N, CA, C and O atoms as a GROMACS GRO file, in nm:
protein
  460
    1UNK      N    1  10.144  11.855  11.183
    1UNK     CA    2  10.233  11.822  11.080
    1UNK      C    3  10.169  11.843  10.941
    1UNK      O    4  10.050  11.818  10.925
    2UNK      N    5  10.247  11.889  10.840
    2UNK     CA    6  10.207  11.912  10.704
    2UNK      C    7  10.260  11.809  10.616
    2UNK      O    8  10.378  11.777  10.626
    3UNK      N    9  10.181  11.753  10.531
    3UNK     CA   10  10.232  11.651  10.434
    3UNK      C   11  10.195  11.698  10.290
    3UNK      O   12  10.107  11.780  10.267
    4UNK      N   13  10.269  11.639  10.201
    4UNK     CA   14  10.240  11.670  10.060
    4UNK      C   15  10.215  11.544   9.984
    4UNK      O   16  10.254  11.434  10.025
    5UNK      N   17  10.143  11.562   9.863
    5UNK     CA   18  10.107  11.437   9.781
    5UNK      C   19  10.252  11.382   9.724
    5UNK      O   20  10.346  11.456   9.693
    6UNK      N   21  10.252  11.254   9.716
    6UNK     CA   22  10.370  11.173   9.670
    6UNK      C   23  10.472  11.162   9.784
    6UNK      O   24  10.571  11.092   9.765
    7UNK      N   25  10.456  11.220   9.890
    7UNK     CA   26  10.551  11.197  10.011
    7UNK      C   27  10.526  11.064  10.067
    7UNK      O   28  10.413  11.018  10.055
    8UNK      N   29  10.612  11.000  10.123
    8UNK     CA   30  10.597  10.870  10.190
    8UNK      C   31  10.582  10.887  10.351
    8UNK      O   32  10.661  10.951  10.419
    9UNK      N   33  10.481  10.827  10.396
    9UNK     CA   34  10.445  10.850  10.536
    9UNK      C   35  10.409  10.720  10.603
    9UNK      O   36  10.368  10.623  10.540
   10UNK      N   37  10.428  10.721  10.737
   10UNK     CA   38  10.403  10.594  10.818
   10UNK      C   39  10.259  10.624  10.887
   10UNK      O   40  10.239  10.732  10.943
   11UNK      N   41  10.173  10.536  10.881
   11UNK     CA   42  10.049  10.530  10.943
   11UNK      C   43  10.064  10.452  11.072
   11UNK      O   44  10.061  10.329  11.074
   12UNK      N   45  10.080  10.527  11.183
   12UNK     CA   46  10.128  10.474  11.316
   12UNK      C   47  10.004  10.372  11.369
   12UNK      O   48  10.029  10.276  11.442
   13UNK      N   49   9.881  10.402  11.327
   13UNK     CA   50   9.771  10.316  11.388
   13UNK      C   51   9.768  10.182  11.321
   13UNK      O   52   9.731  10.082  11.382
   14UNK      N   53   9.811  10.179  11.189
   14UNK     CA   54   9.815  10.045  11.116
   14UNK      C   55   9.957   9.984  11.107
   14UNK      O   56   9.972   9.866  11.075
   15UNK      N   57  10.055  10.062  11.134
   15UNK     CA   58  10.188  10.015  11.126
   15UNK      C   59  10.235   9.989  10.983
   15UNK      O   60  10.318   9.902  10.956
   16UNK      N   61  10.173  10.079  10.886
   16UNK     CA   62  10.204  10.061  10.749
   16UNK      C   63  10.260  10.192  10.693
   16UNK      O   64  10.229  10.301  10.740
   17UNK      N   65  10.348  10.175  10.584
   17UNK     CA   66  10.409  10.282  10.520
   17UNK      C   67  10.353  10.289  10.382
   17UNK      O   68  10.341  10.186  10.316
   18UNK      N   69  10.316  10.412  10.333
   18UNK     CA   70  10.258  10.424  10.204
   18UNK      C   71  10.290  10.561  10.149
   18UNK      O   72  10.329  10.653  10.221
   19UNK      N   73  10.272  10.571  10.022
   19UNK     CA   74  10.280  10.696   9.944
   19UNK      C   75  10.155  10.767   9.952
   19UNK      O   76  10.051  10.704   9.933
   20UNK      N   77  10.151  10.895   9.977
   20UNK     CA   78  10.035  10.979   9.986
   20UNK      C   79   9.997  11.014   9.837
   20UNK      O   80  10.071  11.074   9.760
   21UNK      N   81   9.872  10.968   9.810
   21UNK     CA   82   9.811  10.990   9.672
   21UNK      C   83   9.707  11.102   9.672
   21UNK      O   84   9.676  11.156   9.566
   22UNK      N   85   9.656  11.136   9.781
   22UNK     CA   86   9.560  11.244   9.788
   22UNK      C   87   9.556  11.301   9.931
   22UNK      O   88   9.588  11.231  10.026
   23UNK      N   89   9.519  11.418   9.945
   23UNK     CA   90   9.494  11.493  10.081
   23UNK      C   91   9.364  11.560  10.077
   23UNK      O   92   9.336  11.644   9.992
   24UNK      N   93   9.282  11.520  10.176
   24UNK     CA   94   9.147  11.577  10.187
   24UNK      C   95   9.136  11.635  10.320
   24UNK      O   96   9.092  11.565  10.412
   25UNK      N   97   9.173  11.763  10.341
   25UNK     CA   98   9.173  11.820  10.474
   25UNK      C   99   9.267  11.751  10.557
   25UNK      O  100   9.385  11.742  10.522
   26UNK      N  101   9.222  11.698  10.674
   26UNK     CA  102   9.313  11.625  10.770
   26UNK      C  103   9.314  11.480  10.739
   26UNK      O  104   9.357  11.401  10.823
   27UNK      N  105   9.268  11.440  10.624
   27UNK     CA  106   9.263  11.294  10.581
   27UNK      C  107   9.361  11.265  10.473
   27UNK      O  108   9.350  11.327  10.367
   28UNK      N  109   9.457  11.173  10.487
   28UNK     CA  110   9.556  11.138  10.379
   28UNK      C  111   9.494  11.006  10.320
   28UNK      O  112   9.434  10.922  10.388
   29UNK      N  113   9.517  10.997  10.184
   29UNK     CA  114   9.492  10.873  10.124
   29UNK      C  115   9.623  10.814  10.091
   29UNK      O  116   9.697  10.875  10.014
   30UNK      N  117   9.660  10.699  10.143
   30UNK     CA  118   9.793  10.635  10.128
   30UNK      C  119   9.777  10.508  10.026
   30UNK      O  120   9.669  10.453  10.007
   31UNK      N  121   9.888  10.471   9.969
   31UNK     CA  122   9.892  10.361   9.879
   31UNK      C  123  10.024  10.292   9.880
   31UNK      O  124  10.127  10.358   9.889
   32UNK      N  125  10.024  10.169   9.870
   32UNK     CA  126  10.153  10.086   9.855
   32UNK      C  127  10.124   9.980   9.748
   32UNK      O  128  10.008   9.949   9.723
   33UNK      N  129  10.223   9.927   9.688
   33UNK     CA  130  10.209   9.825   9.588
   33UNK      C  131  10.121   9.702   9.638
   33UNK      O  132  10.127   9.658   9.753
   34UNK      N  133  10.046   9.655   9.548
   34UNK     CA  134   9.960   9.541   9.581
   34UNK      C  135   9.878   9.556   9.704
   34UNK      O  136   9.864   9.461   9.782
   35UNK      N  137   9.820   9.680   9.723
   35UNK     CA  138   9.748   9.703   9.847
   35UNK      C  139   9.642   9.812   9.810
   35UNK      O  140   9.673   9.908   9.740
   36UNK      N  141   9.528   9.796   9.854
   36UNK     CA  142   9.420   9.894   9.831
   36UNK      C  143   9.455  10.018   9.891
   36UNK      O  144   9.519  10.013   9.996
   37UNK      N  145   9.421  10.138   9.839
   37UNK     CA  146   9.444  10.269   9.911
   37UNK      C  147   9.375  10.269  10.039
   37UNK      O  148   9.273  10.201  10.049
   38UNK      N  149   9.420  10.340  10.145
   38UNK     CA  150   9.350  10.356  10.262
   38UNK      C  151   9.362  10.489  10.326
   38UNK      O  152   9.465  10.554  10.308
   39UNK      N  153   9.262  10.536  10.403
   39UNK     CA  154   9.262  10.669  10.464
   39UNK      C  155   9.320  10.660  10.603
   39UNK      O  156   9.302  10.563  10.677
   40UNK      N  157   9.391  10.768  10.634
   40UNK     CA  158   9.456  10.793  10.756
   40UNK      C  159   9.450  10.938  10.801
   40UNK      O  160   9.479  11.025  10.719
   41UNK      N  161   9.416  10.972  10.923
   41UNK     CA  162   9.425  11.110  10.966
   41UNK      C  163   9.568  11.156  10.983
   41UNK      O  164   9.656  11.079  11.022
   42UNK      N  165   9.590  11.287  10.951
   42UNK     CA  166   9.723  11.332  10.964
   42UNK      C  167   9.783  11.321  11.095
   42UNK      O  168   9.904  11.310  11.108
   43UNK      N  169   9.694  11.323  11.204
   43UNK     CA  170   9.742  11.299  11.336
   43UNK      C  171   9.789  11.162  11.366
   43UNK      O  172   9.854  11.138  11.468
   44UNK      N  173   9.756  11.069  11.276
   44UNK     CA  174   9.810  10.936  11.294
   44UNK      C  175   9.937  10.907  11.223
   44UNK      O  176   9.999  10.804  11.245
   45UNK      N  177   9.979  11.002  11.131
   45UNK     CA  178  10.092  10.977  11.057
   45UNK      C  179  10.208  11.057  11.085
   45UNK      O  180  10.200  11.164  11.146
   46UNK      N  181  10.322  11.006  11.041
   46UNK     CA  182  10.455  11.076  11.064
   46UNK      C  183  10.530  11.047  10.939
   46UNK      O  184  10.496  10.953  10.867
   47UNK      N  185  10.637  11.126  10.906
   47UNK     CA  186  10.721  11.105  10.798
   47UNK      C  187  10.784  10.974  10.809
   47UNK      O  188  10.816  10.936  10.922
   48UNK      N  189  10.807  10.890  10.698
   48UNK     CA  190  10.877  10.764  10.701
   48UNK      C  191  11.018  10.785  10.721
   48UNK      O  192  11.071  10.892  10.693
   49UNK      N  193  11.088  10.676  10.774
   49UNK     CA  194  11.228  10.688  10.792
   49UNK      C  195  11.302  10.669  10.657
   49UNK      O  196  11.238  10.632  10.558
   50UNK      N  197  11.423  10.692  10.651
   50UNK     CA  198  11.495  10.668  10.527
   50UNK      C  199  11.491  10.521  10.484
   50UNK      O  200  11.474  10.494  10.365
   51UNK      N  201  11.504  10.431  10.570
   51UNK     CA  202  11.492  10.282  10.547
   51UNK      C  203  11.350  10.250  10.498
   51UNK      O  204  11.334  10.171  10.406
   52UNK      N  205  11.251  10.309  10.556
   52UNK     CA  206  11.116  10.274  10.506
   52UNK      C  207  11.082  10.332  10.373
   52UNK      O  208  11.008  10.271  10.296
   53UNK      N  209  11.136  10.453  10.343
   53UNK     CA  210  11.130  10.507  10.209
   53UNK      C  211  11.193  10.421  10.110
   53UNK      O  212  11.133  10.386  10.008
   54UNK      N  213  11.317  10.385  10.136
   54UNK     CA  214  11.385  10.295  10.041
   54UNK      C  215  11.320  10.169  10.018
   54UNK      O  216  11.315  10.116   9.907
   55UNK      N  217  11.270  10.119  10.124
   55UNK     CA  218  11.189   9.979  10.110
   55UNK      C  219  11.066   9.995  10.019
   55UNK      O  220  11.043   9.914   9.929
   56UNK      N  221  10.991  10.098  10.044
   56UNK     CA  222  10.871  10.125   9.961
   56UNK      C  223  10.904  10.148   9.812
   56UNK      O  224  10.836  10.102   9.721
   57UNK      N  225  11.013  10.224   9.796
   57UNK     CA  226  11.063  10.259   9.658
   57UNK      C  227  11.109  10.145   9.586
   57UNK      O  228  11.084  10.139   9.465
   58UNK      N  229  11.178  10.045   9.648
   58UNK     CA  230  11.219   9.921   9.595
   58UNK      C  231  11.095   9.841   9.553
   58UNK      O  232  11.092   9.780   9.446
   59UNK      N  233  10.986   9.841   9.646
   59UNK     CA  234  10.865   9.757   9.612
   59UNK      C  235  10.791   9.822   9.494
   59UNK      O  236  10.736   9.749   9.411
   60UNK      N  237  10.787   9.950   9.484
   60UNK     CA  238  10.724  10.010   9.381
   60UNK      C  239  10.802  10.003   9.243
   60UNK      O  240  10.743  10.012   9.136
   61UNK      N  241  10.933   9.986   9.252
   61UNK     CA  242  11.013   9.973   9.140
   61UNK      C  243  11.022   9.826   9.078
   61UNK      O  244  11.058   9.804   8.962
   62UNK      N  245  10.983   9.729   9.174
   62UNK     CA  246  10.978   9.594   9.138
   62UNK      C  247  10.855   9.552   9.066
   62UNK      O  248  10.852   9.444   9.008
   63UNK      N  249  10.751   9.636   9.068
   63UNK     CA  250  10.624   9.608   9.000
   63UNK      C  251  10.644   9.630   8.846
   63UNK      O  252  10.711   9.722   8.799
   64UNK      N  253  10.583   9.538   8.777
   64UNK     CA  254  10.599   9.548   8.626
   64UNK      C  255  10.528   9.683   8.577
   64UNK      O  256  10.419   9.719   8.622
   65UNK      N  257  10.598   9.751   8.484
   65UNK     CA  258  10.552   9.869   8.439
   65UNK      C  259  10.432   9.859   8.346
   65UNK      O  260  10.448   9.869   8.224
   66UNK      N  261  10.322   9.841   8.395
   66UNK     CA  262  10.196   9.837   8.331
   66UNK      C  263  10.099   9.931   8.399
   66UNK      O  264  10.111   9.959   8.518
   67UNK      N  265  10.003   9.978   8.323
   67UNK     CA  266   9.897  10.063   8.386
   67UNK      C  267   9.759  10.011   8.317
   67UNK      O  268   9.755   9.936   8.220
   68UNK      N  269   9.660  10.060   8.378
   68UNK     CA  270   9.528  10.010   8.334
   68UNK      C  271   9.440  10.136   8.280
   68UNK      O  272   9.432  10.239   8.346
   69UNK      N  273   9.381  10.122   8.167
   69UNK     CA  274   9.312  10.227   8.113
   69UNK      C  275   9.174  10.182   8.042
   69UNK      O  276   9.150  10.064   8.015
   70UNK      N  277   9.093  10.282   8.016
   70UNK     CA  278   8.964  10.254   7.935
   70UNK      C  279   8.976  10.331   7.805
   70UNK      O  280   9.053  10.426   7.792
   71UNK      N  281   8.896  10.286   7.710
   71UNK     CA  282   8.909  10.364   7.577
   71UNK      C  283   8.866  10.505   7.588
   71UNK      O  284   8.913  10.587   7.509
   72UNK      N  285   8.774  10.545   7.685
   72UNK     CA  286   8.725  10.674   7.688
   72UNK      C  287   8.777  10.753   7.809
   72UNK      O  288   8.743  10.870   7.824
   73UNK      N  289   8.853  10.694   7.891
   73UNK     CA  290   8.880  10.763   8.028
   73UNK      C  291   8.990  10.856   8.000
   73UNK      O  292   9.055  10.854   7.896
   74UNK      N  293   9.012  10.949   8.109
   74UNK     CA  294   9.109  11.054   8.111
   74UNK      C  295   9.226  11.022   8.203
   74UNK      O  296   9.320  11.101   8.213
   75UNK      N  297   9.220  10.902   8.274
   75UNK     CA  298   9.321  10.864   8.369
   75UNK      C  299   9.378  10.738   8.345
   75UNK      O  300   9.312  10.657   8.279
   76UNK      N  301   9.496  10.706   8.389
   76UNK     CA  302   9.560  10.574   8.394
   76UNK      C  303   9.570  10.536   8.534
   76UNK      O  304   9.590  10.621   8.620
   77UNK      N  305   9.555  10.401   8.564
   77UNK     CA  306   9.555  10.346   8.683
   77UNK      C  307   9.651  10.244   8.716
   77UNK      O  308   9.682  10.161   8.631
   78UNK      N  309   9.707  10.240   8.841
   78UNK     CA  310   9.806  10.149   8.885
   78UNK      C  311   9.762  10.010   8.921
   78UNK      O  312   9.844   9.918   8.929
   79UNK      N  313   9.641   9.994   8.940
   79UNK     CA  314   9.570   9.874   8.977
   79UNK      C  315   9.438   9.853   8.914
   79UNK      O  316   9.360   9.948   8.903
   80UNK      N  317   9.406   9.733   8.872
   80UNK     CA  318   9.273   9.710   8.815
   80UNK      C  319   9.167   9.717   8.920
   80UNK      O  320   9.048   9.712   8.886
   81UNK      N  321   9.202   9.728   9.044
   81UNK     CA  322   9.099   9.723   9.156
   81UNK      C  323   9.071   9.859   9.186
   81UNK      O  324   8.984   9.878   9.271
   82UNK      N  325   9.128   9.963   9.132
   82UNK     CA  326   9.091  10.106   9.156
   82UNK      C  327   8.937  10.133   9.154
   82UNK      O  328   8.872  10.092   9.058
   83UNK      N  329   8.879  10.197   9.248
   83UNK     CA  330   8.743  10.219   9.258
   83UNK      C  331   8.697  10.299   9.131
   83UNK      O  332   8.588  10.272   9.078
   84UNK      N  333   8.770  10.386   9.086
   84UNK     CA  334   8.742  10.464   8.967
   84UNK      C  335   8.735  10.372   8.844
   84UNK      O  336   8.643  10.381   8.764
   85UNK      N  337   8.831  10.286   8.832
   85UNK     CA  338   8.834  10.203   8.716
   85UNK      C  339   8.730  10.085   8.716
   85UNK      O  340   8.688  10.033   8.612
   86UNK      N  341   8.692  10.049   8.842
   86UNK     CA  342   8.590   9.935   8.859
   86UNK      C  343   8.457   9.987   8.790
   86UNK      O  344   8.377   9.906   8.744
   87UNK      N  345   8.436  10.116   8.785
   87UNK     CA  346   8.294  10.159   8.737
   87UNK      C  347   8.298  10.132   8.590
   87UNK      O  348   8.188  10.118   8.537
   88UNK      N  349   8.404  10.122   8.517
   88UNK     CA  350   8.408  10.097   8.372
   88UNK      C  351   8.365   9.948   8.334
   88UNK      O  352   8.314   9.918   8.226
   89UNK      N  353   8.390   9.866   8.433
   89UNK     CA  354   8.348   9.723   8.402
   89UNK      C  355   8.472   9.648   8.331
   89UNK      O  356   8.551   9.711   8.261
   90UNK      N  357   8.483   9.513   8.353
   90UNK     CA  358   8.596   9.439   8.312
   90UNK      C  359   8.610   9.443   8.154
   90UNK      O  360   8.722   9.438   8.102
   91UNK      N  361   8.502   9.453   8.083
   91UNK     CA  362   8.516   9.444   7.931
   91UNK      C  363   8.590   9.566   7.875
   91UNK      O  364   8.647   9.555   7.766
   92UNK      N  365   8.594   9.680   7.942
   92UNK     CA  366   8.649   9.801   7.891
   92UNK      C  367   8.791   9.827   7.944
   92UNK      O  368   8.848   9.931   7.910
   93UNK      N  369   8.848   9.746   8.020
   93UNK     CA  370   8.975   9.766   8.081
   93UNK      C  371   9.090   9.709   7.985
   93UNK      O  372   9.082   9.596   7.938
   94UNK      N  373   9.192   9.794   7.961
   94UNK     CA  374   9.295   9.761   7.872
   94UNK      C  375   9.430   9.772   7.960
   94UNK      O  376   9.433   9.850   8.055
   95UNK      N  377   9.530   9.699   7.930
   95UNK     CA  378   9.655   9.709   7.983
   95UNK      C  379   9.747   9.776   7.889
   95UNK      O  380   9.747   9.743   7.771
   96UNK      N  381   9.832   9.878   7.937
   96UNK     CA  382   9.924   9.931   7.853
   96UNK      C  383  10.048   9.984   7.935
   96UNK      O  384  10.054   9.973   8.057
   97UNK      N  385  10.145  10.040   7.861
   97UNK     CA  386  10.256  10.091   7.940
   97UNK      C  387  10.230  10.238   7.984
   97UNK      O  388  10.146  10.306   7.926
   98UNK      N  389  10.304  10.287   8.091
   98UNK     CA  390  10.274  10.420   8.131
   98UNK      C  391  10.314  10.524   8.017
   98UNK      O  392  10.254  10.631   8.006
   99UNK      N  393  10.415  10.487   7.939
   99UNK     CA  394  10.456  10.577   7.836
   99UNK      C  395  10.337  10.598   7.733
   99UNK      O  396  10.303  10.710   7.695
  100UNK      N  397  10.282  10.490   7.695
  100UNK     CA  398  10.170  10.492   7.594
  100UNK      C  399  10.044  10.568   7.654
  100UNK      O  400   9.971  10.639   7.584
  101UNK      N  401  10.026  10.550   7.775
  101UNK     CA  402   9.915  10.620   7.852
  101UNK      C  403   9.929  10.777   7.848
  101UNK      O  404   9.837  10.855   7.827
  102UNK      N  405  10.065  10.810   7.873
  102UNK     CA  406  10.104  10.947   7.876
  102UNK      C  407  10.092  11.006   7.718
  102UNK      O  408  10.051  11.119   7.692
  103UNK      N  409  10.132  10.917   7.628
  103UNK     CA  410  10.122  10.973   7.485
  103UNK      C  411   9.978  11.001   7.444
  103UNK      O  412   9.950  11.085   7.358
  104UNK      N  413   9.883  10.927   7.512
  104UNK     CA  414   9.743  10.946   7.484
  104UNK      C  415   9.690  11.055   7.571
  104UNK      O  416   9.568  11.074   7.577
  105UNK      N  417   9.783  11.135   7.644
  105UNK     CA  418   9.754  11.247   7.721
  105UNK      C  419   9.663  11.217   7.847
  105UNK      O  420   9.590  11.304   7.894
  106UNK      N  421   9.672  11.094   7.898
  106UNK     CA  422   9.607  11.049   8.010
  106UNK      C  423   9.696  11.093   8.138
  106UNK      O  424   9.819  11.096   8.135
  107UNK      N  425   9.631  11.122   8.234
  107UNK     CA  426   9.697  11.163   8.369
  107UNK      C  427   9.676  11.055   8.470
  107UNK      O  428   9.589  10.970   8.454
  108UNK      N  429   9.758  11.057   8.576
  108UNK     CA  430   9.749  10.957   8.678
  108UNK      C  431   9.614  10.969   8.756
  108UNK      O  432   9.568  11.080   8.782
  109UNK      N  433   9.556  10.864   8.791
  109UNK     CA  434   9.425  10.866   8.867
  109UNK      C  435   9.456  10.942   9.004
  109UNK      O  436   9.557  10.918   9.071
  110UNK      N  437   9.363  11.033   9.039
  110UNK     CA  438   9.375  11.096   9.168
  110UNK      C  439   9.355  11.010   9.289
  110UNK      O  440   9.395  11.048   9.399
  111UNK      N  441   9.293  10.891   9.272
  111UNK     CA  442   9.274  10.795   9.382
  111UNK      C  443   9.389  10.708   9.399
  111UNK      O  444   9.453  10.706   9.504
  112UNK      N  445   9.418  10.635   9.297
  112UNK     CA  446   9.523  10.528   9.309
  112UNK      C  447   9.657  10.581   9.265
  112UNK      O  448   9.755  10.510   9.285
  113UNK      N  449   9.670  10.694   9.208
  113UNK     CA  450   9.799  10.752   9.177
  113UNK      C  451   9.861  10.702   9.041
  113UNK      O  452   9.966  10.750   9.000
  114UNK      N  453   9.794  10.607   8.976
  114UNK     CA  454   9.851  10.558   8.855
  114UNK      C  455   9.976  10.483   8.851
  114UNK      O  456  10.035  10.452   8.748
  115UNK      N  457  10.015  10.455   8.975
  115UNK     CA  458  10.155  10.390   8.984
  115UNK      C  459  10.131  10.250   9.064
  115UNK      O  460  10.226  10.174   9.087
   0.00000   0.00000   0.00000
């Protein structure tokens, strides 16, 4: 089965549904609101049902529209626990809106998706 980034998929081994934020060969990186990203093999995953997609999209929409940035970084992050962001240290993390991050020409983090 072929998947694309930002598609919603079900990880059948964990029974979780998440949005694909990265694809590394046969490995997908999935993310859902208030949950750390996780890896799943493509052979473990299947497309999410319409109801699962709607449920995940509702959860994503319910999260306050804030992102996390650093003064010198080139990405914005959807969670302060993103591994890329954690390297900056707590003192350098700022909270802003997605719009302001895009105005600064920041792009979504390839790991956490920025959402």
